[in-house]
C-alpha positions in Angstrom: -33.1 -78.9 27.8 -29.8 -78.1 29.2 -27.0 -80.5 28.8 -23.7 -80.1 30.0 -20.6 -82.1 28.1 -17.1 -82.1 29.6 -14.6 -83.0 27.5 -11.6 -84.6 29.3 -8.1 -84.9 27.6 -7.9 -88.8 28.6 -7.0 -90.6 25.3 -9.6 -93.1 25.0 -8.1 -95.3 22.0 -8.4 -94.9 18.5 -11.2 -94.2 16.2 -11.5 -97.1 13.4 -13.1 -96.0 10.4 -15.9 -98.6 10.1 -19.0 -97.0 8.7 -17.3 -96.0 5.6 -18.7 -98.5 3.0 -22.1 -98.6 0.9 -23.7 -100.3 -1.9 -26.1 -100.6 -4.6 -27.4 -102.4 -7.6 -27.7 -103.2 -10.4 -23.8 -103.0 -11.9 -25.5 -101.6 -15.2 -26.3 -98.2 -13.3 -22.2 -97.4 -13.1 -22.2 -96.7 -16.8 -25.1 -94.2 -16.3 -24.2 -90.4 -16.1 -26.2 -90.4 -12.8 -24.1 -93.0 -11.1 -20.8 -91.3 -12.3 -21.9 -88.0 -10.8 -23.1 -89.9 -7.5 -19.8 -92.0 -7.2 -17.7 -88.7 -7.8 -19.4 -87.2 -4.9 -18.7 -90.2 -3.0 -15.0 -89.4 -4.0 -15.7 -86.0 -2.4 -16.7 -86.8 1.0 -13.5 -85.7 2.8 -10.5 -87.7 3.7 -11.4 -91.7 4.7 -15.0 -91.1 3.8 -16.8 -93.8 1.8 -13.8 -96.5 0.8 -16.0 -99.5 0.1 -18.9 -100.1 -2.4 -20.5 -103.4 -2.6 -22.5 -104.1 -5.9 -24.4 -107.0 -6.6 -24.3 -109.1 -9.7 -20.9 -107.5 -11.0 -20.5 -111.0 -13.1 -23.4 -110.1 -15.1 -21.1 -107.9 -17.0 -18.7 -110.4 -18.1 -19.2 -112.4 -21.4 -18.0 -116.1 -21.7 -17.8 -117.6 -25.5 -17.2 -121.6 -26.0 -17.8 -121.8 -21.8 -18.0 -125.5 -22.1 -14.7 -126.0 -23.8 -11.3 -126.1 -22.7 -10.5 -122.9 -25.0 -13.2 -120.5 -23.3 -12.8 -116.7 -24.1 -14.1 -114.1 -22.0 -15.0 -110.3 -22.6 -13.9 -108.7 -19.7 -14.8 -104.9 -20.9 -17.8 -104.5 -19.5 -16.3 -105.4 -15.7 -13.3 -103.5 -16.2 -15.1 -100.5 -17.2 -17.1 -100.4 -13.9 -14.4 -101.4 -11.6 -12.4 -98.5 -13.3 -15.2 -95.9 -12.6 -15.3 -97.0 -9.0 -11.4 -97.3 -8.5 -11.3 -93.4 -9.9 -14.1 -92.5 -7.3 -11.7 -93.7 -4.4 -13.9 -97.0 -3.7 -12.4 -100.2 -3.1 -14.5 -103.1 -4.2 -16.4 -105.4 -1.8 -16.9 -108.0 -4.5 -19.4 -110.4 -4.2 -18.7 -113.3 -6.8 -22.3 -113.3 -7.8 -24.3 -113.3 -11.3 -23.7 -115.3 -14.0 -21.9 -114.0 -16.9 -23.6 -114.1 -20.6 -22.9 -117.3 -22.4 -22.3 -119.0 -18.9 -24.5 -121.8 -17.2 -24.8 -122.1 -13.5 -28.1 -123.3 -12.5 -27.2 -126.0 -10.0 -24.6 -125.9 -7.3 -25.2 -129.9 -6.7 -23.9 -130.6 -10.7 -20.5 -131.4 -10.4 -19.5 -130.2 -13.8 -21.3 -126.7 -13.3 -19.4 -126.5 -9.9 -16.1 -127.5 -11.6 -17.1 -124.9 -14.4 -17.6 -122.0 -11.6 -14.6 -122.6 -9.9 -12.5 -122.0 -13.2 -14.4 -118.8 -14.0 -13.9 -117.8 -10.5 -10.1 -118.5 -10.6 -9.6 -116.6 -14.0 -11.6 -113.5 -12.8 -9.2 -113.3 -9.8 -6.4 -113.9 -12.2 -7.6 -111.2 -14.8 -8.1 -108.7 -11.6 -4.5 -109.2 -10.4 -3.2 -108.6 -14.0 -5.1 -105.7 -14.3 -5.0 -104.1 -11.1 -2.2 -105.5 -9.5 -1.8 -108.2 -6.7 -1.3 -106.0 -3.7 -4.6 -103.8 -5.0 -6.4 -107.1 -5.2 -5.2 -108.3 -2.2 -6.9 -105.2 -0.5 -10.2 -105.7 -1.8 -13.0 -108.0 -0.2 -14.3 -111.0 -1.9 -18.0 -112.2 -0.5 -20.7 -115.0 -1.4 -23.7 -114.6 -3.8 -25.8 -112.0 -2.1 -28.5 -112.9 1.1 -28.5 -116.6 0.1 -31.4 -117.0 2.4 -33.8 -114.7 0.6 -35.8 -116.3 -2.3 -36.8 -115.9 -5.4 -35.0 -112.3 -5.2 -31.7 -113.2 -5.9 -31.5 -116.1 -8.3 -29.2 -118.5 -6.4 -28.0 -121.6 -7.8 -29.3 -123.3 -5.0 -32.7 -124.2 -3.4 -34.5 -122.4 -0.8 -33.3 -123.9 2.5 -30.8 -125.7 0.5 -27.7 -125.3 2.6 -25.8 -128.1 1.0 -26.1 -126.1 -2.4 -24.7 -122.9 -0.4 -21.9 -124.8 0.7 -20.8 -126.7 -2.5 -21.0 -123.2 -4.3 -18.8 -121.4 -1.3 -16.3 -124.2 -1.4 -15.9 -123.9 -5.0 -15.8 -119.8 -5.3 -12.9 -120.3 -2.4 -11.1 -122.6 -4.4 -11.4 -120.8 -7.5 -9.9 -117.7 -5.5 -7.1 -119.9 -3.7 -6.4 -121.2 -7.1 -5.3 -117.5 -8.2 -4.1 -116.2 -5.1 -3.9 -117.5 -1.8 -3.5 -114.0 -0.2 -7.0 -113.2 -1.5 -10.0 -112.3 1.4 -13.2 -114.4 1.2 -15.8 -114.9 3.4 -19.9 -114.7 3.8 -22.6 -115.6 3.8 -24.2 -112.2 3.7 -27.7 -113.5 5.1 -30.6 -111.7 5.4 -32.7 -113.4 8.1 -31.3 -113.5 11.9 -30.0 -117.0 12.2 -31.5 -118.6 9.3 -30.7 -122.1 8.2 -28.6 -120.7 5.6 -26.4 -119.1 8.4 -26.3 -121.8 10.9 -25.6 -124.3 8.5 -22.7 -122.6 6.8 -21.0 -121.8 10.0 -21.4 -125.4 11.3 -19.4 -126.2 7.9 -16.8 -123.5 8.0 -16.1 -124.6 11.9 -15.8 -128.1 11.2 -16.2 -129.3 7.9 -14.1 -129.8 4.7 -14.0 -127.9 1.3 -15.4 -130.3 -1.3 -13.1 -129.8 -4.1 -9.8 -128.9 -2.0 -10.1 -131.0 0.9 -9.1 -128.0 3.0 -10.3 -128.5 6.8 -11.8 -126.5 8.0 -12.8 -124.4 5.1 -11.1 -121.0 4.2 -13.1 -118.1 6.1 -11.7 -114.6 6.6 -14.8 -112.7 8.0 -18.4 -113.2 9.1 -20.9 -110.8 7.2 -24.3 -110.7 7.9 -27.6 -107.9 7.0 -28.9 -106.7 10.1 -31.2 -103.7 9.8 -33.6 -101.4 11.9 -37.1 -102.6 10.6 -38.5 -104.8 8.4 -40.2 -104.3 4.8 -43.2 -101.6 5.2 -45.1 -100.3 1.9 -46.6 -97.6 4.5 -44.5 -95.2 6.1 -42.4 -96.4 9.4 -39.6 -95.2 11.6 -36.2 -97.3 11.9 -35.2 -98.7 15.2 -31.6 -98.7 16.7 -32.0 -100.7 19.2 -33.1 -103.8 16.7 -29.8 -103.3 14.5 -27.5 -103.3 17.6 -29.7 -106.2 19.4 -29.8 -108.4 16.5 -25.9 -108.0 16.1 -25.3 -109.1 19.3 -27.3 -111.9 19.2 -25.3 -113.2 15.9 -22.1 -112.3 17.8 -23.4 -114.4 21.3 -24.4 -117.4 18.8 -21.1 -117.7 17.3 -19.2 -117.3 20.7 -21.7 -120.1 22.2 -21.1 -122.3 19.5 -18.5 -121.6 17.2 -15.9 -119.3 19.2 -13.4 -120.1 16.3 -15.3 -118.2 14.2 -16.3 -115.8 16.8 -13.1 -114.6 16.5 -13.0 -113.3 13.0 -14.0 -110.0 11.8 -17.8 -109.3 11.7 -19.4 -107.2 9.0 -22.7 -105.8 8.7 -22.7 -105.0 5.0 -26.5 -103.7 5.0 -27.1 -102.4 8.3 -29.5 -99.9 6.9 -32.5 -98.4 9.0 -35.4 -100.3 7.0 -35.6 -103.1 4.6 -36.1 -102.2 1.1 -34.2 -99.5 -0.7 -37.2 -98.4 -3.2 -39.9 -98.3 -0.5 -40.5 -94.7 0.4 -40.4 -93.3 4.0 -40.2 -89.6 4.3 -37.7 -89.2 6.7 -34.8 -90.2 4.0 -34.7 -86.6 2.5 -34.1 -84.9 5.7 -31.8 -84.6 8.8 -33.4 -87.6 10.6 -31.5 -89.8 8.4 -27.9 -88.1 8.9 -29.0 -87.8 12.9 -29.6 -91.6 12.7 -26.2 -92.6 10.9 -24.4 -90.1 13.2 -26.3 -92.0 16.3 -25.5 -95.3 15.1 -22.0 -94.4 14.5 -21.3 -93.3 18.0 -23.3 -96.3 19.5 -21.9 -98.7 16.9 -18.6 -97.6 18.3 -19.3 -98.2 22.0 -21.4 -101.2 21.7 -20.3 -103.4 18.6 -16.9 -102.2 17.9 -15.1 -101.7 21.7 -17.4 -104.3 23.1 -16.9 -108.1 22.8 -18.8 -108.7 19.7 -16.1 -107.5 17.1 -17.9 -105.8 14.4 -15.6 -104.3 12.3 -17.2 -102.6 9.3 -20.9 -101.2 9.4 -22.3 -100.3 5.6 -25.2 -98.1 5.2 -26.1 -99.3 1.8 -27.1 -96.2 0.3 -25.7 -96.0 -2.8 -28.6 -96.5 -4.9 -30.2 -94.1 -7.6 -33.7 -92.7 -5.8 -35.9 -90.1 -5.1 -36.1 -87.7 -1.5 -37.7 -90.7 0.3 -35.9 -93.3 -1.4 -32.8 -95.1 0.3 -30.0 -93.0 -1.7 -27.9 -90.1 -1.2 -28.7 -87.6 -4.0 -31.8 -86.8 -6.1 -31.5 -86.7 -9.6 -33.7 -84.4 -11.7 -34.0 -85.4 -15.3 -36.3 -85.6 -18.2 -37.6 -88.7 -20.0 -37.5 -89.2 -23.6 -40.9 -87.7 -24.0 -40.0 -84.5 -22.3 -41.8 -85.5 -19.0 -40.1 -85.8 -15.8 -37.8 -89.1 -15.0 -38.4 -91.2 -12.2 -35.1 -91.2 -10.2 -34.7 -95.0 -10.2 -35.9 -95.3 -13.8 -33.4 -96.8 -16.1 -31.4 -94.8 -18.4 -32.3 -94.8 -22.3 -29.2 -95.8 -23.9 -30.6 -93.7 -27.2 -31.2 -90.7 -25.5 -28.0 -88.8 -24.2 -28.9 -88.3 -20.1 -29.7 -84.7 -19.2 -29.8 -85.0 -15.4 -28.7 -82.6 -12.3 -27.9 -84.3 -9.0 -28.7 -82.7 -5.8 -27.3 -84.0 -2.4 -29.2 -84.9 0.5 -28.2 -84.6 4.5 -27.7 -88.2 4.7 -24.1 -87.8 2.1 -23.4 -84.6 4.1 -23.1 -86.2 7.1 -20.6 -88.8 5.9 -18.4 -85.6 5.3 -19.0 -84.6 9.2 -18.2 -88.2 10.2 -15.0 -88.0 8.0 -13.7 -84.9 10.0 -13.7 -86.6 13.2 -10.5 -87.1 14.5 -8.3 -90.4 15.0 -8.3 -91.1 18.5 -11.5 -90.6 21.2 -11.2 -89.1 24.3 -13.4 -89.3 27.4 -16.6 -87.5 27.7 -19.0 -87.0 30.8 -22.6 -86.3 30.0 -25.2 -86.1 28.8 -26.9 -89.2 29.7 -26.1 -91.9 27.0 -29.9 -93.3 27.1 -31.1 -89.8 26.2 -31.2 -88.2 23.1 -28.3 -86.2 23.1 -25.0 -87.4 22.8 -21.3 -86.3 21.9 -18.5 -88.2 20.5 -15.1 -86.0 21.1 -12.0 -86.9 19.4 -8.6 -85.8 18.8 -6.7 -85.1 15.7 -3.2 -85.8 15.3 -2.5 -82.0 15.3 -3.9 -81.9 18.9 -7.3 -80.1 17.3 -10.6 -81.3 19.6 -13.8 -82.6 17.3 -16.8 -83.1 18.6 -19.9 -85.0 17.1 -23.0 -83.8 18.7 -26.1 -85.7 17.8 -29.9 -85.0 19.0 -31.8 -87.9 17.7 -35.1 -89.9 18.7 -35.9 -92.8 16.4 -39.6 -91.5 16.4 -39.4 -89.3 13.5 -42.7 -87.0 14.9 -40.5 -85.9 17.7 -39.6 -82.2 17.6 -37.8 -79.7 19.8 -34.8 -77.9 20.5 -32.2 -78.6 22.9 -29.4 -76.1 24.3 -26.3 -77.9 24.9 -23.4 -76.5 27.0 -19.8 -77.9 26.2 -17.4 -77.2 29.0 -14.0 -77.8 27.3 -10.4 -79.1 28.8 -10.0 -76.8 31.7 -6.2 -77.3 31.9 -5.8 -76.0 28.5 -8.3 -73.4 27.6 -6.6 -71.9 24.6 -8.6 -72.9 21.7 -8.3 -69.8 19.3 -10.5 -70.8 16.5 -13.7 -72.3 16.9 -16.2 -73.9 14.1 -19.0 -75.5 13.6 -21.2 -77.1 10.7 -24.5 -78.3 11.0 -27.0 -80.8 9.6 -30.8 -80.2 10.9 -34.5 -78.9 10.0 -32.9 -75.5 9.0 -29.2 -76.3 8.1 -28.0 -78.2 5.3 -31.8 -78.7 4.2 -32.4 -79.2 0.7 -35.7 -81.0 1.0 -37.0 -78.1 3.0 -35.7 -75.8 0.3 -37.8 -78.2 -2.1 -40.8 -78.2 -0.1 -40.9 -74.4 -0.2 -40.4 -74.1 -4.1 -43.4 -76.0 -4.3 -41.7 -79.5 -4.7 -41.1 -79.1 -8.4 -40.6 -82.4 -10.7 -38.1 -80.6 -13.0 -36.6 -77.2 -10.9 -35.9 -74.1 -13.0 -32.6 -72.9 -13.1 -33.1 -70.9 -10.4 -34.9 -73.1 -8.0 -32.2 -76.0 -9.0 -29.5 -73.2 -7.9 -31.5 -72.7 -4.4 -31.5 -76.7 -3.9 -27.7 -77.2 -4.4 -26.9 -74.2 -2.6 -29.2 -75.2 0.5 -27.4 -78.9 0.4 -24.1 -77.7 0.8 -22.2 -77.9 4.5 -21.3 -74.4 5.6 -18.4 -73.7 8.4 -19.5 -71.1 10.7 -17.4 -69.4 13.5 -18.4 -70.0 17.0 -17.6 -68.2 20.0 -16.0 -69.6 23.5 -16.7 -67.5 26.4 -14.1 -68.5 28.5 -14.1 -72.3 28.7 -17.4 -73.0 27.2 -19.6 -72.9 24.2 -23.4 -72.9 24.3 -25.2 -73.8 21.4 -28.8 -74.9 20.2 -29.4 -78.5 18.2 -33.1 -79.1 17.0 -34.0 -82.8 17.2 -32.9 -85.1 14.6 -29.7 -82.6 14.3 -25.9 -83.2 13.9 -23.3 -80.7 14.6 -19.7 -80.9 14.2 -17.5 -78.6 16.4 -14.1 -78.1 15.5 -11.7 -76.4 17.9 -8.3 -75.7 16.6 -5.2 -74.9 18.5 -3.8 -72.9 15.5 -3.7 -69.3 15.6 -3.6 -67.3 12.2 -0.8 -69.6 10.3 1.9 -67.6 8.9 2.0 -69.6 5.6 -1.2 -70.0 3.2 -3.0 -73.1 3.0 -1.6 -75.9 0.4 -2.6 -76.2 -3.2 -5.5 -78.9 -3.8 -4.5 -81.9 -5.7 -5.5 -84.2 -8.5 -8.0 -81.4 -9.4 -10.4 -82.5 -12.8 -13.1 -80.7 -14.5 -15.6 -82.4 -17.0 -18.6 -81.7 -18.9 -21.8 -83.2 -17.9 -24.9 -82.8 -19.5 -27.9 -81.4 -16.9 -31.2 -80.7 -16.7 -31.1 -77.1 -18.4 -27.9 -77.3 -20.6 -24.1 -78.3 -19.5 -22.7 -78.5 -16.2 -19.2 -78.6 -14.9 -18.3 -81.7 -12.6 -15.2 -80.5 -10.7 -13.3 -82.8 -8.4 -10.0 -82.4 -6.3 -8.3 -83.7 -3.4 -7.3 -82.1 0.2 -3.0 -81.5 0.5 -3.8 -80.3 4.2 -5.9 -81.1 7.2 -9.2 -80.4 5.9 -10.4 -79.6 9.3 -8.4 -76.2 9.4 -10.0 -75.0 6.4 -13.2 -72.8 5.6 -13.3 -75.1 2.4 -12.6 -74.5 -1.1 -13.4 -71.6 -3.6 -14.0 -72.9 -7.2 -14.7 -70.6 -10.3 -14.9 -70.8 -13.8 -12.6 -69.1 -16.1 -13.1 -67.5 -19.5 -10.6 -67.7 -22.4 -9.3 -64.5 -21.2 -9.0 -65.1 -17.5 -12.3 -63.6 -16.0 -13.2 -65.3 -13.3 -16.8 -66.3 -12.3 -17.6 -68.1 -9.2 -19.7 -71.0 -9.3 -21.1 -70.7 -5.6 -21.2 -68.6 -2.8 -20.0 -70.1 0.5 -16.6 -72.0 0.0 -16.9 -75.6 -0.6 -16.5 -78.3 2.4 -16.7 -81.4 0.4 -14.3 -81.9 -2.5 -16.9 -82.1 -5.5 -18.7 -79.7 -7.1 -21.4 -79.8 -10.1 -22.9 -76.5 -11.3 -24.2 -75.2 -14.3 -21.1 -74.6 -17.1 -21.4 -70.7 -17.7 -20.8 -69.9 -21.3 -17.3 -69.7 -22.9 -15.8 -71.5 -20.1 -12.1 -72.6 -20.9 -10.8 -73.6 -17.3 -11.9 -74.2 -13.6 -9.8 -72.9 -10.5 -10.0 -74.4 -7.1 -8.4 -72.3 -4.3 -8.2 -73.5 -0.8 -9.5 -70.8 2.0 -8.4 -71.2 5.4 -10.3 -70.1 8.3 -8.8 -66.8 8.5 -10.3 -66.1 4.9 -6.5 -66.3 3.7 -6.4 -68.0 0.3 -3.8 -70.4 -0.8 -2.6 -70.9 -4.4 -5.2 -72.3 -6.6 -5.3 -74.8 -9.1 -6.2 -74.0 -12.8 -7.4 -76.9 -15.3 -9.2 -77.4 -18.4 -12.6 -78.7 -18.7 -12.7 -81.7 -20.2 -15.7 -83.0 -22.7 -15.8 -86.5 -22.1 -15.9 -88.9 -25.4 -19.2 -90.3 -26.0 
């Protein structure tokens, strides 16, 4: 049906970027070419898109020799390589102090000797990180407890089930080790999975009124409270999530703290596994479609209204979708690869270290919706209509340059719901001059690679032509829109997201600025070598149509790697023969190119 949205110029406050976190496991995947390509695409989410990554068991990348002596020797190289890759992708670690290094025993948090050794290990870890990355950098990270201390037997905790005392001793030793290295490091938890479990309530009591067993600090140090609140329990059969479940359970947790532990209720609250449903590996068909994107976009809008600006103070919401998986698993890209025997490789199969990976990655709509969110302005403005409890919502924002950016969602938690809504936007009657209007869409017909894959017959190993079609279908395309007087009308299918950008900029006098930090490297693909190109915006990405990326031969002949301008800042495509370099050129809304930047193609040392 028809809906009318009035965007009023009344400023309603800053728009914090609380949705910019993800996670995955295990950390060994960071050395896998599939994950390296995926992390590069995280970096390709424009602006402040995906900033945090939370990886279980990072300490399993560490080796310790002579751990039981005063002269233990650490090999940090595996951890360093993983962190270097994460930082290179523009990601900050949400560092779970979790996992047993090779050669190190930590099986019983009640054993004083093991607890003291763990404290020393954490101290030495933090000192190493500060030495390598700098004190201010590491202070910008977040350190957290062992993942889901109330879930057994999945995470091999050094305490027994419902053993609150064991968790408390581990917490105290970890806190002490971090503070031994630098009292300015941020630490908290408990990252529990069960709503108000005994492990959550027991640790909250300790943090409110207890004393650190190792340092005597009272109350013990805690910089934030983290929980895992999801929209549905584990299900082997297809099932839809519930957004209300996430928001209701978050409210219950913050109300519990406000009633029982008001001092802790004042701390930042973090939902760092706020997934639609439990279980990243379980298959739900909607994960490959625009449904997943519209769920996240609507969740961001509701979370802003009900959890960030309300009394509950949730400051970070992680979608935890950084795993390697197929269309129906909790992932943001689909890897197409061959196993060592030449058969199609499962998306989540471990890489064979003896076989160089040949893998081609395709983006899912859930990754592209993060780019739409990143393009929102930094302040929100008042909106009247539609019905906040209905399927249509509008989040309106302004940029520092005065442009208006609207996030429109058409969503129902029932994935079988369909239909198309006509949205009439009536905009700012006092200032009707918007010389440039554009729309970016994710819905069943736009930014829809899964539909293209189905149309191709669901190939397990797409041909070069099929792969090109999937990748083209996965890209956001910025399209011009027409304002009639002061109104804009557009159709938005169910489980659709549209970002409308209204710019006050007429045809600019100057071309757009050249991109920064352009890089290109060879990656082994399904059908031969591919080139992974990355760059950063130098100007306002909302005032660009995108970037043109071309391969250059040794004699300077340019061959485009794609059709429409690329909205994100990462591209992977087949490497044309005899390519010597790659050129990235910005294109503004008036099709005016800026200066291109040319860089050589690098072949990684293996």
